[in-house]
C-alpha positions in Angstrom: 88.8 92.7 14.9 87.1 89.8 16.3 83.9 88.5 14.6 81.1 88.5 17.1 78.8 85.8 15.9 76.3 86.4 18.3 75.7 89.8 17.1 76.0 88.7 13.5 73.2 86.2 14.2 70.9 88.8 15.5 71.5 91.1 12.7 70.3 88.4 10.7 67.1 87.8 12.7 66.5 91.6 12.2 66.9 91.6 8.9 64.9 88.6 8.2 61.7 90.1 10.3 61.9 93.4 8.5 61.8 91.9 5.4 58.9 89.6 6.5 57.1 92.5 7.6 57.4 94.2 4.2 56.6 91.5 2.5 53.2 91.2 4.5 52.5 95.0 4.1 52.3 94.4 0.3 49.0 92.3 0.9 45.9 93.7 1.2 44.4 94.1 4.9 40.8 94.6 4.1 39.0 92.6 7.2 37.2 89.5 5.4 34.5 87.8 7.8 34.4 84.3 6.9 30.6 83.2 5.4 29.3 80.8 3.0 26.0 79.3 1.7 24.5 76.5 3.7 24.9 72.8 2.5 21.3 71.8 1.7 20.0 68.3 1.1 23.4 66.8 0.9 25.1 69.5 -1.5 28.2 71.2 -0.5 28.2 74.5 1.5 29.6 77.1 -1.1 31.7 80.3 0.0 31.5 81.8 -3.7 34.3 82.5 -6.1 36.0 85.4 -4.4 36.5 83.0 -1.2 37.3 79.9 -3.2 40.3 82.0 -4.7 41.5 83.3 -1.4 41.3 79.5 0.4 43.2 78.1 -2.8 46.0 80.9 -2.8 47.2 80.4 0.7 46.5 76.5 1.0 43.7 76.8 3.1 40.6 75.0 3.1 36.8 74.9 4.6 35.7 71.4 3.3 36.9 68.4 1.7 36.4 65.9 -1.3 32.5 66.3 -2.2 32.6 62.6 -3.8 33.8 61.0 -0.5 31.3 60.6 2.5 34.3 61.8 4.9 33.8 64.5 7.6 36.1 66.6 10.0 35.3 67.5 13.5 36.4 70.4 15.0 35.5 72.2 18.1 36.5 76.0 19.3 37.7 76.1 23.1 37.8 79.9 24.3 37.0 79.0 27.9 35.8 76.3 29.7 32.0 75.7 30.5 32.0 72.1 31.9 31.1 69.8 28.9 34.7 69.2 27.3 35.2 66.2 29.3 31.7 65.0 28.5 32.6 65.8 24.7 36.0 64.0 24.9 34.2 60.8 26.3 32.0 60.3 23.8 34.8 60.9 21.1 36.7 58.1 23.0 33.5 56.0 23.1 32.4 56.5 19.3 36.5 56.2 18.3 36.1 59.7 16.6 39.2 62.1 15.9 38.5 65.6 16.3 40.7 68.5 16.5 40.6 71.4 19.2 41.5 75.1 18.2 42.6 76.5 22.0 43.1 80.2 22.9 45.8 81.0 25.8 43.1 81.5 28.2 42.0 77.7 28.0 45.9 77.0 27.6 46.0 78.5 31.2 43.0 77.5 32.9 42.4 74.0 31.4 45.8 72.3 31.2 44.6 68.9 32.1 41.8 68.9 29.2 44.5 69.8 26.8 46.7 66.9 27.9 44.0 64.8 27.8 43.2 65.7 24.3 46.6 65.0 22.9 46.6 61.9 24.8 43.6 60.4 23.2 44.7 61.2 20.1 43.0 64.5 19.1 44.7 67.4 17.4 45.1 70.8 19.4 45.1 73.7 16.9 45.8 77.5 17.2 43.0 79.9 17.8 45.4 82.7 19.2 46.5 83.9 22.6 43.7 86.4 23.2 41.1 86.0 20.2 41.7 89.3 18.6 40.7 90.6 15.4 43.9 89.6 13.7 43.2 92.6 11.1 43.7 95.1 13.7 46.9 94.4 15.3 50.5 94.5 13.9 52.6 91.9 12.1 54.7 91.3 15.1 51.7 90.7 17.3 50.4 88.4 15.3 53.2 86.5 15.5 53.1 86.6 19.1 49.7 85.6 19.5 50.5 82.5 17.4 53.7 81.7 19.2 52.5 81.6 22.5 49.8 79.4 21.9 52.2 77.4 20.4 54.8 77.6 23.2 52.3 76.7 25.7 51.0 73.7 24.1 54.4 72.2 23.7 54.8 73.0 27.6 51.9 71.5 28.4 51.7 68.3 25.9 55.6 67.9 24.8 54.0 68.7 21.2 56.6 71.1 19.5 54.4 71.2 16.0 51.4 73.4 15.5 50.4 73.8 12.0 46.4 74.3 11.8 45.0 77.6 12.6 41.3 78.8 13.3 41.1 82.7 12.8 40.0 84.1 16.2 36.2 85.7 15.3 36.4 84.3 11.9 38.3 87.4 10.4 41.2 87.4 8.2 42.8 89.1 5.4 45.4 88.6 3.0 48.0 90.4 5.5 47.4 87.9 8.4 47.2 85.0 6.3 50.6 85.7 4.8 51.9 86.0 8.1 50.3 82.7 9.7 51.4 80.9 6.5 54.8 82.4 7.2 54.6 80.5 10.4 53.8 77.4 9.0 50.0 77.5 9.4 47.0 75.9 7.3 44.0 77.9 7.8 41.3 75.7 8.7 38.0 77.3 8.3 34.6 75.6 8.1 31.3 74.4 6.2 28.8 73.6 8.7 28.7 75.7 11.8 25.2 77.5 13.6 24.8 79.6 16.5 26.0 77.4 19.6 28.0 79.5 21.6 25.3 81.8 23.4 25.4 80.2 26.6 22.3 81.9 27.8 20.7 80.7 24.8 20.7 77.0 24.8 17.5 75.3 23.2 18.2 71.6 24.4 20.0 68.2 22.2 16.9 68.2 19.8 18.2 71.7 18.7 21.6 71.0 18.2 21.2 67.7 16.4 18.6 69.3 13.8 21.1 72.2 13.5 23.9 69.7 12.5 22.4 67.1 10.8 20.5 69.3 8.3 23.5 70.9 7.3 25.5 67.6 6.7 27.4 66.9 3.2 30.4 65.2 2.1 33.6 66.8 3.0 32.2 69.3 5.8 34.2 70.4 8.3 32.4 71.0 11.2 32.5 73.9 13.5 31.0 73.3 17.4 32.0 75.1 20.5 32.3 73.2 23.5 30.7 75.8 25.8 27.5 74.4 24.3 25.5 72.4 26.6 23.4 71.1 23.5 26.2 70.1 21.5 27.7 68.1 24.4 24.2 66.6 24.9 23.4 65.6 21.1 27.0 65.0 20.0 26.6 60.8 20.8 23.5 60.8 18.7 24.9 62.9 15.9 28.1 60.8 15.3 26.3 57.6 15.8 23.4 58.6 13.0 26.1 59.8 10.6 27.9 56.7 10.8 24.4 54.8 10.0 24.1 57.2 6.9 27.7 55.7 5.8 29.8 58.8 7.0 33.4 58.2 8.3 35.1 60.8 10.5 38.4 61.6 9.3 41.7 63.7 11.2 42.7 67.1 9.5 46.3 64.9 9.3 44.4 62.5 6.8 44.1 65.5 4.4 47.2 67.7 5.0 49.6 65.0 5.3 48.6 63.3 2.3 48.5 66.3 0.0 45.3 66.5 -0.3 44.7 70.0 0.7 46.5 71.1 -2.8 44.0 69.1 -4.7 41.1 70.3 -2.6 42.0 74.2 -2.8 42.7 73.7 -6.9 39.2 72.1 -7.0 37.5 75.2 -4.8 39.3 77.6 -7.0 37.8 76.2 -10.5 
């Protein structure tokens, strides 16, 4: 009997997927809506023991070392509203790195902006293909949501590796985190945000500036949305004033590539 290597490989892959699905089903799928107590007067934001333990368990993080005046700037890009080019212009002028978490819609509708992000040294992260509540879809669908974004990003930019995930809608569970971690992703949550995504409720650059500055703390992971005109208009002043206060902007790779995430998550758990 002739050995069929192709069939053997397919069977092994099916067994692997089956085992991975079984493992994921052993974890709670109770939805967790990410939230935290906001930073005040420079004191770090706090998510509480339950969420700190969760992030530590899965190697996720929402803030960095509170003893260092370092900041991590991230943007969520679900769709384009005409302001991302301006944001990129400001980042280039101020020499500030950022991470852009993109969806499938964004990748398909704004390929040139995605290429520019990578060309100018920024990180493109995964925000899922269709922005679903991941706790409400199957294991296979979660993997598909993540892989489609990674594959399309590689097609556009040549970047094969995608390691950062921001859960769509800020909703996650132990099951979804287990699956994403198995795909090689680090969950990047956040310790600074405000309601900036409502495009019909923009209140001006000063409003954005005030909301950001009053929540700043050492080690903050900032979440902003590029659909916000207020953010785009306030960004240059925000970056310049934070630099004047002694803050430095760092890339997420400065945390993960140097083994700092493990230290951070262990400290969060304490």
